C-alpha positions as CSV (number, residue, x, y, z in Angstrom):
1,M,-222.3,54.3,-35.7
2,T,-223.6,57.8,-34.8
3,S,-224.4,57.2,-31.7
4,V,-220.7,55.1,-31.1
5,R,-218.8,58.3,-32.0
6,A,-220.9,60.4,-29.5
7,S,-220.1,58.6,-26.8
8,V,-216.4,58.4,-27.5
9,L,-216.5,61.9,-27.7
10,I,-218.1,62.6,-24.8
11,V,-215.7,60.2,-23.0
12,L,-213.0,62.5,-24.6
13,A,-214.4,65.8,-23.4
14,A,-215.1,64.1,-19.7
15,C,-211.6,63.0,-19.4
16,S,-210.1,66.2,-20.8
17,I,-212.2,67.8,-17.7
18,A,-211.4,65.7,-15.2
19,A,-207.4,66.2,-16.3
20,Q,-207.8,70.1,-15.8
21,V,-208.3,68.9,-12.0
22,E,-205.2,68.6,-10.9
23,F,-201.8,70.7,-11.2
24,D,-200.1,69.0,-13.8
25,A,-196.9,69.8,-11.4
26,A,-196.4,71.4,-7.7
27,S,-193.3,71.8,-5.8
28,V,-194.2,72.3,-1.7
29,K,-191.7,73.5,0.2
30,E,-191.7,74.8,4.2
31,S,-191.1,78.2,4.4
32,K,-187.9,79.1,7.0
33,T,-188.1,83.1,6.2
34,L,-188.8,85.1,9.2
35,A,-191.3,87.3,6.7
36,S,-194.3,88.8,8.7
37,G,-196.8,88.1,5.8
38,G,-197.4,86.2,2.6
39,T,-199.0,86.2,-0.4
40,L,-200.9,83.9,-3.2
41,R,-200.6,85.0,-6.7
42,L,-202.9,83.5,-9.3
43,M,-201.4,83.4,-12.1
44,P,-202.2,83.8,-16.0
45,G,-203.2,80.6,-17.2
46,G,-204.4,79.2,-14.0
47,G,-201.2,78.2,-12.0
48,I,-200.5,79.8,-8.3
49,T,-197.3,81.6,-6.7
50,V,-197.8,80.8,-2.7
51,Q,-195.1,82.7,-0.6
52,H,-195.1,82.2,3.1
53,L,-198.7,81.5,3.7
54,P,-200.0,78.8,6.5
55,A,-201.9,75.8,5.0
56,R,-205.4,77.0,7.2
57,T,-205.4,79.9,4.5
58,L,-204.4,77.4,1.5
59,I,-207.2,75.8,2.8
60,T,-209.6,78.4,2.8
61,V,-208.8,80.1,-0.6
62,G,-208.8,76.7,-2.6
63,Y,-212.3,75.4,-0.7
64,Q,-213.7,79.5,-1.1
65,I,-214.4,79.8,2.6
66,Q,-214.0,82.5,5.1
67,P,-212.0,81.5,8.3
68,Y,-214.4,81.5,10.5
69,Q,-216.0,78.4,8.6
70,L,-213.1,76.0,9.0
71,V,-213.8,73.9,12.1
72,G,-211.2,71.5,13.5
73,A,-207.6,72.4,11.6
74,P,-204.7,71.4,13.8
75,D,-202.5,74.4,15.1
76,W,-199.8,73.6,13.2
77,T,-201.7,74.7,10.3
78,R,-201.5,78.3,11.6
79,T,-198.1,78.7,12.4
80,T,-196.0,76.3,9.7
81,F,-196.1,78.6,6.6
82,Y,-195.0,77.1,3.0
83,D,-194.3,78.1,-0.3
84,I,-195.7,77.0,-3.5
85,T,-195.2,76.8,-7.4
86,A,-198.1,75.2,-9.2
87,K,-199.0,75.0,-13.1
88,P,-201.6,73.2,-14.8
89,A,-201.1,71.0,-18.3
90,A,-203.1,73.6,-20.2
91,S,-204.9,77.2,-19.5
92,S,-207.6,76.8,-16.9
93,S,-210.5,78.7,-15.8
94,R,-210.1,80.5,-12.4
95,A,-212.8,77.8,-10.9
96,Q,-210.5,74.9,-11.9
97,T,-207.6,76.9,-10.2
98,F,-209.3,76.9,-7.1
99,Q,-210.5,72.9,-7.8
100,M,-206.5,72.0,-8.5
101,M,-205.8,73.5,-4.9
102,Q,-208.2,71.7,-3.4
103,A,-206.4,68.2,-5.3
104,L,-202.8,69.5,-4.1
105,L,-204.5,69.8,-0.6
106,V,-205.6,65.8,-0.9
107,D,-202.6,65.2,-2.6
108,R,-199.4,66.9,-0.9
109,F,-201.7,67.4,2.6
110,A,-203.5,64.1,2.7
111,F,-206.3,66.6,3.3
112,R,-210.1,65.5,4.3
113,S,-213.1,66.9,5.2
114,H,-216.6,67.2,5.1
115,R,-219.2,69.7,4.9
116,E,-221.9,70.7,7.6
117,Q,-224.2,73.0,9.2
118,R,-223.7,74.0,12.4
119,T,-225.0,77.1,14.3
120,V,-222.2,79.4,15.1
121,D,-221.5,83.3,16.3
122,G,-222.6,85.4,13.9
123,Y,-223.9,89.2,13.6
124,V,-227.6,90.2,12.4
125,L,-227.0,93.9,10.7
126,V,-229.7,96.0,11.6
127,Q,-231.1,99.6,11.5
128,A,-229.7,101.7,14.4
129,K,-233.1,103.8,14.3
130,P,-235.9,102.4,12.1
131,G,-236.7,104.7,9.2
132,V,-233.4,106.7,9.7
133,L,-230.3,106.2,7.4
134,G,-226.6,107.3,8.0
135,P,-225.0,110.8,6.4
136,S,-223.1,107.8,4.2
137,L,-225.9,105.7,3.2
138,R,-227.7,106.8,0.3
139,V,-230.7,105.8,-1.6
140,S,-229.1,104.8,-5.7
141,D,-230.4,105.6,-8.9
142,A,-227.8,102.9,-10.5
143,D,-228.2,98.9,-10.2
144,C,-224.3,97.5,-10.3
145,E,-225.6,94.2,-9.1
146,N,-227.1,93.9,-12.4
147,N,-225.7,96.7,-15.0
148,F,-222.4,97.2,-14.3
149,E,-220.8,97.2,-17.3
150,A,-223.3,99.6,-18.3
151,T,-223.2,102.1,-16.0
152,A,-220.1,104.0,-15.3
153,R,-220.6,105.2,-12.0
154,C,-220.5,101.6,-10.3
155,R,-216.4,101.2,-11.3
156,Q,-216.2,104.4,-8.6
157,G,-216.8,101.7,-5.8
158,G,-213.5,100.3,-4.2
159,L,-212.3,98.5,-1.0
160,T,-209.0,98.8,1.1
161,A,-208.8,97.5,4.3
162,T,-210.0,100.1,6.5
163,T,-212.3,101.7,3.9
164,M,-215.0,100.8,1.9
165,K,-216.5,103.0,-1.1
166,V,-220.4,101.1,-2.4
167,V,-222.2,102.3,-5.3
168,G,-225.6,100.8,-6.9
169,T,-225.9,97.7,-4.7
170,S,-228.4,96.3,-2.6
171,V,-227.8,96.5,1.8
172,G,-227.6,92.1,1.7
173,W,-224.8,92.2,-0.7
174,F,-223.0,94.9,1.2
175,A,-223.4,92.3,4.0
176,Q,-221.3,89.6,2.4
177,L,-218.6,91.9,2.3
178,L,-218.6,92.9,6.1
179,I,-218.4,88.9,6.6
180,A,-214.3,89.1,6.1
181,R,-214.3,92.4,8.5
182,V,-216.0,90.6,11.4
183,D,-215.1,87.1,11.0
184,G,-218.3,85.6,11.0
185,P,-221.6,85.1,9.0
186,V,-223.4,88.6,8.8
187,S,-227.5,88.5,8.1
188,D,-228.9,91.1,6.6
189,E,-232.1,92.1,8.8
190,T,-232.4,95.8,7.9
191,M,-235.9,95.2,5.7
192,L,-234.4,97.9,3.9
193,M,-235.0,97.5,-0.3
194,G,-233.4,98.1,-3.5
195,T,-229.5,99.8,-4.3
196,Y,-227.5,102.2,-2.3
197,D,-224.3,104.0,-2.5
198,L,-222.3,104.1,0.5
199,E,-218.9,105.1,2.0
200,L,-217.5,103.4,5.3
201,K,-214.1,104.3,7.0
202,W,-213.1,103.0,10.2
203,S,-210.2,101.5,12.0
204,D,-208.6,98.0,12.9
205,E,-206.5,99.2,16.1
206,V,-207.4,99.0,19.1
207,A,-206.2,102.1,20.7
208,P,-206.3,104.2,16.8
209,A,-204.0,107.3,17.0
210,D,-206.8,109.6,15.5
211,D,-210.3,109.4,16.3
212,T,-211.6,107.0,13.7
213,P,-214.1,104.6,15.0
214,S,-214.1,100.5,14.6
215,I,-216.4,99.2,12.4
216,F,-219.3,98.8,14.8
217,L,-219.1,102.2,15.7
218,A,-218.5,103.1,12.0
219,L,-221.7,101.8,11.0
220,Q,-223.2,103.4,13.3
221,E,-222.8,106.8,13.0
222,Q,-221.9,106.7,9.0
223,L,-224.6,104.3,7.6
224,G,-226.9,104.6,10.5
225,L,-227.1,100.5,10.7
226,K,-225.2,98.1,14.0
227,L,-224.2,94.6,14.0
228,E,-225.5,92.7,17.0
229,R,-224.5,89.3,18.2
230,R,-226.7,86.1,16.9
231,R,-225.6,82.6,17.1
232,V,-227.2,81.8,13.3
233,Q,-226.9,78.9,11.0
234,S,-223.9,78.4,8.8
235,E,-222.3,75.9,6.9
236,V,-218.2,74.5,7.7
237,L,-215.8,72.9,6.3
238,V,-215.0,70.3,9.1
239,V,-211.6,68.7,8.7
240,D,-211.2,65.1,9.3
241,R,-207.5,64.5,8.2
242,I,-204.6,66.9,7.2
243,D,-200.8,66.1,7.7
244,R,-197.7,67.9,7.2
245,P,-196.4,67.2,3.5
246,V,-193.7,65.3,2.7
247,P,-190.6,68.2,1.4
248,D,-190.3,67.8,-2.6
């Protein structure tokens, strides 16, 4: 009897988990506005609100990948925009929200995909001059990767579109922050061990109004590091199928 009861509880628990993998209610509509940008808000409780975003962005967020990792998506996934409101039946975690976004893509966009390893264009991060740190890269006495809550100074870090202040972190972790800025995988080959404090400021403009450098030049001038082009191995998400969603 005990084993039967335990089996029932396990089945019920499994059903409860499965029930949270899909949104309870979702509205998907093509956005006809002429907005220059869009937003995606992860709502308290696990819901999402999307305004004027392309399907390509929904995929990269839902599957937690960088844009360069999405392969084979048709052109319309960049140029056709959507408004989406979706809510779960019960309060859900952030991880469950991403799972539900994947289920929504499968259900409403007939999305099918697989992951594989490919050789892609990327970068390696190296020291511009071996043994020489830039003026804005300093050895740190903090370890914010492992002791963030206990170290008040760790809260001094922050990111904007063109600035970065990092406290008590490894160069390897910093390299991961660069991925979204250069739209490609970045491998740390600096051989710099331990933790560092750093500040970086750059311009994304082709011809900036002032003398603010590009991120590539800023890395060399401010941190004594540089990015070198390299073909590297990376996991990618290959699109096998995606259809335009049927309107609500």
